[in-house]
N, CA, C and O atoms as CSV, one atom per row, in Angstrom:
chain,resi,resn,atom,element,x,y,z
A,1,MET,N,N,100.638,82.883,99.202
A,1,MET,CA,C,100.614,83.240,100.588
A,1,MET,C,C,100.420,82.020,101.436
A,1,MET,O,O,101.027,81.937,102.503
A,2,LEU,N,N,99.620,81.071,101.038
A,2,LEU,CA,C,99.344,79.947,101.885
A,2,LEU,C,C,100.530,79.041,102.121
A,2,LEU,O,O,100.739,78.548,103.229
A,3,LEU,N,N,101.342,78.816,101.023
A,3,LEU,CA,C,102.465,77.919,101.182
A,3,LEU,C,C,103.798,78.610,101.391
A,3,LEU,O,O,104.843,77.961,101.364
A,4,TYR,N,N,103.774,79.921,101.600
A,4,TYR,CA,C,105.055,80.696,101.983
A,4,TYR,C,C,105.628,80.153,103.127
A,4,TYR,O,O,104.991,80.009,104.170
A,5,ARG,N,N,106.979,79.797,102.969
A,5,ARG,CA,C,107.874,79.211,104.119
A,5,ARG,C,C,107.192,77.978,104.749
A,5,ARG,O,O,107.262,77.775,105.962
A,6,LEU,N,N,106.577,77.218,103.966
A,6,LEU,CA,C,105.948,75.995,104.484
A,6,LEU,C,C,107.028,75.140,105.135
A,6,LEU,O,O,108.050,74.920,104.485
A,7,GLU,N,N,106.897,74.651,106.332
A,7,GLU,CA,C,107.889,73.816,106.930
A,7,GLU,C,C,107.312,72.436,107.293
A,7,GLU,O,O,108.069,71.474,107.421
A,8,ALA,N,N,106.014,72.327,107.456
A,8,ALA,CA,C,105.467,71.067,107.797
A,8,ALA,C,C,103.996,71.012,107.261
A,8,ALA,O,O,103.392,72.050,106.990
A,9,LEU,N,N,103.446,69.791,107.118
A,9,LEU,CA,C,102.087,69.566,106.558
A,9,LEU,C,C,101.563,68.473,107.482
A,9,LEU,O,O,102.127,67.380,107.519
A,10,TYR,N,N,100.503,68.744,108.221
A,10,TYR,CA,C,99.854,67.725,109.068
A,10,TYR,C,C,98.491,67.399,108.514
A,10,TYR,O,O,97.677,68.260,108.181
A,11,ILE,N,N,98.285,66.004,108.434
A,11,ILE,CA,C,97.113,65.592,107.872
A,11,ILE,C,C,96.355,64.744,108.938
A,11,ILE,O,O,96.913,63.789,109.479
A,12,ARG,N,N,95.171,65.079,109.211
A,12,ARG,CA,C,94.318,64.313,110.261
A,12,ARG,C,C,93.600,63.333,109.445
A,12,ARG,O,O,92.881,63.702,108.516
A,13,ALA,N,N,93.764,62.085,109.751
A,13,ALA,CA,C,93.193,60.996,109.006
A,13,ALA,C,C,92.168,60.258,109.713
A,13,ALA,O,O,91.508,59.430,109.085
A,14,ASN,N,N,91.943,60.471,111.020
A,14,ASN,CA,C,90.932,59.665,111.822
A,14,ASN,C,C,89.799,60.584,112.222
A,14,ASN,O,O,89.970,61.257,113.239
A,15,TYR,N,N,88.725,60.694,111.589
A,15,TYR,CA,C,87.592,61.451,111.930
A,15,TYR,C,C,86.489,60.775,112.534
A,15,TYR,O,O,85.636,61.446,113.115
A,16,TRP,N,N,86.389,59.436,112.468
A,16,TRP,CA,C,85.260,58.653,113.004
A,16,TRP,C,C,85.756,57.743,114.087
A,16,TRP,O,O,86.946,57.451,114.202
A,17,SER,N,N,84.783,57.291,114.900
A,17,SER,CA,C,85.066,56.358,115.981
A,17,SER,C,C,85.607,55.042,115.520
A,17,SER,O,O,86.523,54.474,116.115
A,18,SER,N,N,84.994,54.540,114.392
A,18,SER,CA,C,85.538,53.247,113.891
A,18,SER,C,C,86.674,53.573,112.966
A,18,SER,O,O,86.444,53.875,111.795
A,19,SER,N,N,87.805,53.526,113.414
A,19,SER,CA,C,89.055,53.982,112.633
A,19,SER,C,C,89.577,52.873,111.714
A,19,SER,O,O,89.350,51.678,111.900
A,20,PHE,N,N,90.244,53.341,110.782
A,20,PHE,CA,C,90.929,52.480,109.805
A,20,PHE,C,C,92.271,53.060,109.591
A,20,PHE,O,O,92.496,54.200,109.997
A,21,GLU,N,N,93.173,52.377,108.995
A,21,GLU,CA,C,94.615,52.757,108.876
A,21,GLU,C,C,94.710,53.541,107.543
A,21,GLU,O,O,94.116,53.165,106.532
A,22,ALA,N,N,95.449,54.595,107.590
A,22,ALA,CA,C,95.715,55.350,106.393
A,22,ALA,C,C,97.197,55.739,106.428
A,22,ALA,O,O,97.721,56.070,107.492
A,23,ARG,N,N,97.888,55.702,105.255
A,23,ARG,CA,C,99.255,56.074,105.243
A,23,ARG,C,C,99.522,56.974,104.051
A,23,ARG,O,O,98.872,56.860,103.012
A,24,LEU,N,N,100.467,57.854,104.211
A,24,LEU,CA,C,100.871,58.777,103.164
A,24,LEU,C,C,102.370,58.660,103.105
A,24,LEU,O,O,103.045,58.996,104.079
A,25,PHE,N,N,102.894,58.218,102.052
A,25,PHE,CA,C,104.320,58.160,101.867
A,25,PHE,C,C,104.749,58.435,100.503
A,25,PHE,O,O,103.912,58.515,99.604
A,26,ASN,N,N,106.137,58.602,100.260
A,26,ASN,CA,C,106.680,59.040,99.106
A,26,ASN,C,C,106.096,60.296,98.521
A,26,ASN,O,O,105.572,60.288,97.407
A,27,VAL,N,N,106.180,61.330,99.235
A,27,VAL,CA,C,105.549,62.641,99.017
A,27,VAL,C,C,106.702,63.559,98.744
A,27,VAL,O,O,107.732,63.472,99.412
A,28,SER,N,N,106.559,64.431,97.787
A,28,SER,CA,C,107.630,65.454,97.589
A,28,SER,C,C,106.886,66.766,97.232
A,28,SER,O,O,105.730,66.801,96.811
A,29,LEU,N,N,107.697,67.861,97.453
A,29,LEU,CA,C,107.202,69.214,97.124
A,29,LEU,C,C,108.388,69.847,96.263
A,29,LEU,O,O,109.552,69.957,96.649
A,30,ASP,N,N,107.899,70.226,95.077
A,30,ASP,CA,C,108.850,70.869,94.148
A,30,ASP,C,C,109.086,72.276,94.664
A,30,ASP,O,O,108.233,72.825,95.361
A,31,VAL,N,N,110.242,72.880,94.334
A,31,VAL,CA,C,110.755,74.122,94.805
A,31,VAL,C,C,111.027,74.947,93.598
A,31,VAL,O,O,111.826,74.538,92.756
A,32,PRO,N,N,110.369,76.165,93.450
A,32,PRO,CA,C,110.673,77.043,92.360
A,32,PRO,C,C,112.058,77.694,92.521
A,32,PRO,O,O,112.519,77.940,93.636
A,33,ALA,N,N,112.708,77.965,91.377
A,33,ALA,CA,C,113.979,78.718,91.396
A,33,ALA,C,C,114.031,79.645,90.234
A,33,ALA,O,O,113.560,79.362,89.132
A,34,LYS,N,N,114.626,80.767,90.528
A,34,LYS,CA,C,114.843,81.675,89.430
A,34,LYS,C,C,115.823,81.194,88.411
A,34,LYS,O,O,116.675,80.388,88.785
A,35,GLN,N,N,115.806,81.584,87.195
A,35,GLN,CA,C,116.590,81.134,86.157
A,35,GLN,C,C,118.168,81.203,86.584
A,35,GLN,O,O,118.662,82.266,86.960
A,36,GLY,N,N,118.781,80.218,86.515
A,36,GLY,CA,C,120.291,80.163,86.867
A,36,GLY,C,C,120.497,79.709,88.293
A,36,GLY,O,O,121.586,79.248,88.634
A,37,GLU,N,N,119.501,79.823,89.127
A,37,GLU,CA,C,119.640,79.281,90.533
A,37,GLU,C,C,119.628,77.757,90.578
A,37,GLU,O,O,119.076,77.108,89.689
A,38,ARG,N,N,120.229,77.198,91.600
A,38,ARG,CA,C,120.195,75.799,91.762
A,38,ARG,C,C,119.771,75.503,93.236
A,38,ARG,O,O,120.229,76.186,94.152
A,39,HIS,N,N,118.927,74.518,93.451
A,39,HIS,CA,C,118.583,74.162,94.769
A,39,HIS,C,C,118.945,72.687,94.939
A,39,HIS,O,O,118.999,71.933,93.967
A,40,SER,N,N,119.215,72.253,96.302
A,40,SER,CA,C,119.556,70.906,96.556
A,40,SER,C,C,118.173,70.045,96.491
A,40,SER,O,O,118.193,68.823,96.346
A,41,LEU,N,N,117.079,70.732,96.601
A,41,LEU,CA,C,115.825,70.141,96.622
A,41,LEU,C,C,115.360,69.918,95.185
A,41,LEU,O,O,115.962,70.489,94.276
A,42,ARG,N,N,114.320,69.116,94.929
A,42,ARG,CA,C,113.742,68.901,93.610
A,42,ARG,C,C,113.201,70.159,93.139
A,42,ARG,O,O,112.371,70.767,93.814
A,43,GLN,N,N,113.663,70.633,91.907
A,43,GLN,CA,C,113.242,71.801,91.375
A,43,GLN,C,C,111.999,71.688,90.479
A,43,GLN,O,O,111.907,70.802,89.630
A,44,ALA,N,N,111.037,72.621,90.692
A,44,ALA,CA,C,109.835,72.651,89.856
A,44,ALA,C,C,110.092,72.894,88.445
A,44,ALA,O,O,110.891,73.764,88.098
A,45,LEU,N,N,109.407,72.115,87.547
A,45,LEU,CA,C,109.664,72.218,86.134
A,45,LEU,C,C,108.807,73.262,85.463
A,45,LEU,O,O,109.215,73.871,84.475
A,46,SER,N,N,107.611,73.472,86.000
A,46,SER,CA,C,106.706,74.530,85.467
A,46,SER,C,C,106.238,75.405,86.514
A,46,SER,O,O,105.636,74.926,87.475
A,47,ILE,N,N,106.464,76.684,86.416
A,47,ILE,CA,C,106.055,77.743,87.399
A,47,ILE,C,C,105.016,78.598,86.741
A,47,ILE,O,O,105.126,79.043,85.599
A,48,GLU,N,N,103.992,78.797,87.545
A,48,GLU,CA,C,102.956,79.816,87.026
A,48,GLU,C,C,103.497,81.219,87.138
A,48,GLU,O,O,104.080,81.573,88.162
A,49,LEU,N,N,103.330,81.982,86.169
A,49,LEU,CA,C,103.655,83.335,86.005
A,49,LEU,C,C,102.340,84.109,85.780
A,49,LEU,O,O,101.719,83.977,84.726
A,50,CYS,N,N,101.933,84.882,86.731
A,50,CYS,CA,C,100.669,85.599,86.688
A,50,CYS,C,C,100.800,86.913,85.927
A,50,CYS,O,O,101.856,87.543,85.965
A,51,GLN,N,N,99.711,87.348,85.216
A,51,GLN,CA,C,99.722,88.679,84.656
A,51,GLN,C,C,99.057,89.569,85.679
A,51,GLN,O,O,97.872,89.428,85.979
A,52,CYS,N,N,99.865,90.515,86.224
A,52,CYS,CA,C,99.543,91.221,87.437
A,52,CYS,C,C,98.748,92.548,86.943
A,52,CYS,O,O,98.901,93.012,85.813
A,53,PRO,N,N,97.943,93.063,87.849
A,53,PRO,CA,C,97.382,94.413,87.738
A,53,PRO,C,C,98.558,95.351,87.759
A,53,PRO,O,O,99.649,94.994,88.203
A,54,VAL,N,N,98.321,96.611,87.253
A,54,VAL,CA,C,99.430,97.572,87.166
A,54,VAL,C,C,100.178,97.870,88.503
A,54,VAL,O,O,101.381,98.132,88.496
A,55,ASN,N,N,99.478,97.826,89.593
A,55,ASN,CA,C,100.112,98.136,90.816
A,55,ASN,C,C,100.845,96.900,91.528
A,55,ASN,O,O,101.332,97.046,92.650
A,56,TYR,N,N,100.902,95.808,90.915
A,56,TYR,CA,C,101.499,94.627,91.469
A,56,TYR,C,C,102.518,94.015,90.498
A,56,TYR,O,O,102.389,94.192,89.287
A,57,GLU,N,N,103.538,93.289,91.015
A,57,GLU,CA,C,104.459,92.583,90.198
A,57,GLU,C,C,104.953,91.292,90.923
A,57,GLU,O,O,104.682,91.095,92.108
A,58,GLY,N,N,105.628,90.489,90.233
A,58,GLY,CA,C,106.234,89.272,90.890
A,58,GLY,C,C,105.534,88.023,90.281
A,58,GLY,O,O,104.474,88.155,89.669
A,59,SER,N,N,106.109,86.846,90.445
A,59,SER,CA,C,105.624,85.634,89.744
A,59,SER,C,C,104.122,85.383,90.208
A,59,SER,O,O,103.327,84.861,89.427
A,60,SER,N,N,103.776,85.738,91.402
A,60,SER,CA,C,102.348,85.552,91.866
A,60,SER,C,C,101.726,86.893,92.210
A,60,SER,O,O,100.744,86.931,92.951
A,61,CYS,N,N,102.244,87.961,91.714
A,61,CYS,CA,C,101.715,89.349,92.035
A,61,CYS,C,C,101.812,89.719,93.500
A,61,CYS,O,O,100.963,90.447,94.015
A,62,GLU,N,N,102.822,89.233,94.165
A,62,GLU,CA,C,102.974,89.313,95.585
A,62,GLU,C,C,103.701,90.665,95.984
A,62,GLU,O,O,103.666,91.019,97.163
A,63,ASP,N,N,104.360,91.430,95.029
A,63,ASP,CA,C,105.075,92.598,95.350
A,63,ASP,C,C,104.317,93.824,94.861
A,63,ASP,O,O,103.461,93.712,93.983
A,64,CYS,N,N,104.622,95.004,95.423
A,64,CYS,CA,C,104.103,96.273,94.856
A,64,CYS,C,C,105.070,96.685,93.706
A,64,CYS,O,O,106.288,96.568,93.843
A,65,ALA,N,N,104.527,97.147,92.623
A,65,ALA,CA,C,105.270,97.612,91.474
A,65,ALA,C,C,105.933,98.966,91.834
A,65,ALA,O,O,105.494,99.573,92.810
A,66,PRO,N,N,106.965,99.486,91.110
A,66,PRO,CA,C,107.536,100.692,91.322
A,66,PRO,C,C,106.443,101.776,91.214
A,66,PRO,O,O,105.627,101.720,90.293
A,67,GLY,N,N,106.410,102.738,92.112
A,67,GLY,CA,C,105.462,103.835,92.085
A,67,GLY,C,C,104.327,103.492,92.999
A,67,GLY,O,O,103.381,104.272,93.105
A,68,TYR,N,N,104.372,102.356,93.671
A,68,TYR,CA,C,103.344,101.902,94.612
A,68,TYR,C,C,103.904,101.426,95.897
A,68,TYR,O,O,105.048,100.972,95.922
A,69,TYR,N,N,103.153,101.500,97.004
A,69,TYR,CA,C,103.614,100.933,98.224
A,69,TYR,C,C,102.514,100.136,98.951
A,69,TYR,O,O,101.348,100.244,98.571
A,70,ARG,N,N,102.833,99.373,99.942
A,70,ARG,CA,C,101.806,98.482,100.574
A,70,ARG,C,C,101.242,99.260,101.775
A,70,ARG,O,O,101.877,99.484,102.805
A,71,ALA,N,N,99.964,99.651,101.527
A,71,ALA,CA,C,99.175,100.280,102.629
A,71,ALA,C,C,98.801,99.243,103.636
A,71,ALA,O,O,98.518,98.101,103.276
A,72,GLN,N,N,98.792,99.625,104.934
A,72,GLN,CA,C,98.420,98.684,105.941
A,72,GLN,C,C,97.001,98.456,106.125
A,72,GLN,O,O,96.517,98.401,107.256
A,73,ARG,N,N,96.305,98.319,105.065
A,73,ARG,CA,C,94.889,98.001,105.095
A,73,ARG,C,C,94.640,97.038,103.974
A,73,ARG,O,O,95.311,97.026,102.942
A,74,GLY,N,N,93.567,96.174,104.248
A,74,GLY,CA,C,93.209,95.156,103.220
A,74,GLY,C,C,93.843,93.787,103.530
A,74,GLY,O,O,94.626,93.659,104.471
A,75,PRO,N,N,93.516,92.831,102.775
A,75,PRO,CA,C,93.895,91.469,102.992
A,75,PRO,C,C,95.416,91.265,102.701
A,75,PRO,O,O,96.022,92.084,102.009
A,76,TYR,N,N,95.997,90.225,103.206
A,76,TYR,CA,C,97.379,89.653,102.860
A,76,TYR,C,C,98.411,90.751,103.051
A,76,TYR,O,O,99.307,90.949,102.229
A,77,GLY,N,N,98.255,91.460,104.168
A,77,GLY,CA,C,99.261,92.492,104.457
A,77,GLY,C,C,99.116,93.902,103.922
A,77,GLY,O,O,99.929,94.790,104.178
A,78,GLY,N,N,98.017,94.068,103.152
A,78,GLY,CA,C,97.683,95.401,102.666
A,78,GLY,C,C,97.640,95.486,101.209
A,78,GLY,O,O,98.247,94.659,100.528
A,79,TYR,N,N,96.969,96.422,100.692
A,79,TYR,CA,C,96.945,96.717,99.142
A,79,TYR,C,C,98.100,97.469,98.712
A,79,TYR,O,O,98.719,98.160,99.521
A,80,CYS,N,N,98.453,97.381,97.438
A,80,CYS,CA,C,99.489,98.275,96.811
A,80,CYS,C,C,98.795,99.459,96.270
A,80,CYS,O,O,97.993,99.356,95.342
A,81,VAL,N,N,99.102,100.634,96.858
A,81,VAL,CA,C,98.470,101.940,96.474
A,81,VAL,C,C,99.507,102.812,95.949
A,81,VAL,O,O,100.687,102.585,96.215
A,82,PRO,N,N,99.121,103.883,95.153
A,82,PRO,CA,C,100.117,104.864,94.522
A,82,PRO,C,C,100.874,105.568,95.571
A,82,PRO,O,O,100.361,105.827,96.660
A,83,CYS,N,N,102.076,105.879,95.267
A,83,CYS,CA,C,102.898,106.768,96.073
A,83,CYS,C,C,102.240,108.073,96.157
A,83,CYS,O,O,101.602,108.513,95.200
A,84,GLN,N,N,102.377,108.767,97.355
A,84,GLN,CA,C,101.795,110.036,97.612
A,84,GLN,C,C,102.821,111.100,97.780
A,84,GLN,O,O,103.009,111.611,98.884
A,85,CYS,N,N,103.545,111.478,96.640
A,85,CYS,CA,C,104.713,112.374,96.671
A,85,CYS,C,C,104.409,113.757,96.234
A,85,CYS,O,O,105.318,114.588,96.230
A,86,ASN,N,N,103.175,114.086,95.856
A,86,ASN,CA,C,102.787,115.445,95.480
A,86,ASN,C,C,103.582,116.036,94.370
A,86,ASN,O,O,103.824,117.243,94.366
A,87,GLY,N,N,104.033,115.181,93.354
A,87,GLY,CA,C,104.770,115.644,92.188
A,87,GLY,C,C,106.172,115.759,92.393
A,87,GLY,O,O,106.904,116.047,91.446
A,88,HIS,N,N,106.691,115.530,93.722
A,88,HIS,CA,C,108.048,115.736,93.930
A,88,HIS,C,C,108.920,114.456,93.578
A,88,HIS,O,O,110.142,114.551,93.461
A,89,SER,N,N,108.322,113.396,93.434
A,89,SER,CA,C,108.957,112.055,93.159
A,89,SER,C,C,107.897,111.116,92.532
A,89,SER,O,O,106.696,111.226,92.781
A,90,ASP,N,N,108.411,110.205,91.718
A,90,ASP,CA,C,107.496,109.142,91.181
A,90,ASP,C,C,107.633,107.818,91.883
A,90,ASP,O,O,106.933,106.850,91.585
A,91,ILE,N,N,108.553,107.801,92.824
A,91,ILE,CA,C,108.848,106.518,93.476
A,91,ILE,C,C,108.790,106.699,94.948
A,91,ILE,O,O,108.951,107.812,95.449
A,92,CYS,N,N,108.557,105.597,95.678
A,92,CYS,CA,C,108.532,105.576,97.092
A,92,CYS,C,C,108.990,104.250,97.627
A,92,CYS,O,O,109.078,103.287,96.865
A,93,ASP,N,N,109.279,104.157,98.875
A,93,ASP,CA,C,109.646,102.824,99.531
A,93,ASP,C,C,108.493,101.957,99.388
A,93,ASP,O,O,107.379,102.378,99.700
A,94,ARG,N,N,108.672,100.720,98.922
A,94,ARG,CA,C,107.543,99.801,98.696
A,94,ARG,C,C,106.764,99.375,99.945
A,94,ARG,O,O,105.588,99.015,99.893
A,95,GLU,N,N,107.490,99.438,101.076
A,95,GLU,CA,C,106.867,99.022,102.329
A,95,GLU,C,C,106.316,100.176,103.175
A,95,GLU,O,O,105.249,100.031,103.772
A,96,THR,N,N,106.998,101.292,103.239
A,96,THR,CA,C,106.609,102.445,104.080
A,96,THR,C,C,105.853,103.513,103.368
A,96,THR,O,O,105.058,104.232,103.974
A,97,GLY,N,N,106.104,103.638,102.003
A,97,GLY,CA,C,105.379,104.688,101.288
A,97,GLY,C,C,106.187,106.002,101.374
A,97,GLY,O,O,105.704,107.010,100.857
A,98,ARG,N,N,107.365,106.056,101.981
A,98,ARG,CA,C,108.215,107.215,102.073
A,98,ARG,C,C,108.752,107.518,100.728
A,98,ARG,O,O,109.284,106.634,100.056
A,99,CYS,N,N,108.621,108.854,100.271
A,99,CYS,CA,C,109.013,109.226,98.979
A,99,CYS,C,C,110.511,109.219,98.851
A,99,CYS,O,O,111.214,109.571,99.798
A,100,LEU,N,N,111.035,108.813,97.661
A,100,LEU,CA,C,112.441,108.678,97.521
A,100,LEU,C,C,112.808,109.652,96.273
A,100,LEU,O,O,112.060,109.780,95.303
A,101,VAL,N,N,113.979,110.284,96.409
A,101,VAL,CA,C,114.489,111.101,95.396
A,101,VAL,C,C,115.587,110.370,94.618
A,101,VAL,O,O,116.410,109.679,95.218
A,102,GLY,N,N,115.608,110.517,93.293
A,102,GLY,CA,C,116.655,109.774,92.528
A,102,GLY,C,C,116.126,108.525,91.978
A,102,GLY,O,O,114.926,108.253,92.000
A,103,THR,N,N,117.110,107.704,91.442
A,103,THR,CA,C,116.704,106.472,90.799
A,103,THR,C,C,116.919,105.342,91.691
A,103,THR,O,O,118.022,105.217,92.222
A,104,VAL,N,N,115.989,104.507,91.913
A,104,VAL,CA,C,116.055,103.328,92.777
A,104,VAL,C,C,115.827,102.110,91.917
A,104,VAL,O,O,114.853,102.043,91.168
A,105,ILE,N,N,116.668,101.205,92.017
A,105,ILE,CA,C,116.607,99.920,91.293
A,105,ILE,C,C,116.252,98.806,92.208
A,105,ILE,O,O,117.022,98.507,93.121
A,106,TYR,N,N,115.115,98.161,92.017
A,106,TYR,CA,C,114.678,97.085,92.912
A,106,TYR,C,C,115.114,95.782,92.371
A,106,TYR,O,O,114.858,95.449,91.214
A,107,CYS,N,N,115.800,95.009,93.239
A,107,CYS,CA,C,116.299,93.690,92.801
A,107,CYS,C,C,115.570,92.632,93.660
A,107,CYS,O,O,115.412,92.844,94.862
A,108,ASP,N,N,115.137,91.538,93.098
A,108,ASP,CA,C,114.491,90.524,93.864
A,108,ASP,C,C,115.377,89.365,93.997
A,108,ASP,O,O,115.007,88.374,94.626
């Protein structure tokens, strides 16, 4: 969540009244890519894949798993909680919690 859509990084280097010079150069940030994707930026060679709790999925457990939706309470945009469909459906919209009928295939 911290580095999501990072566009700039600012570093404050002068904290004391007697200043000295500090430089930062030749810095790069690797970019993750799904298998088969190509980026013009330097691609990360090793990506952490987390083992998620049952109600989360994604490489960093950032998405709600099927059968769960993001409630608007809790940190980082809300917790993933079970769908409340009263036995009429096993799946719901991951963002709104609205129950869905039929088969839904989520593609990332």
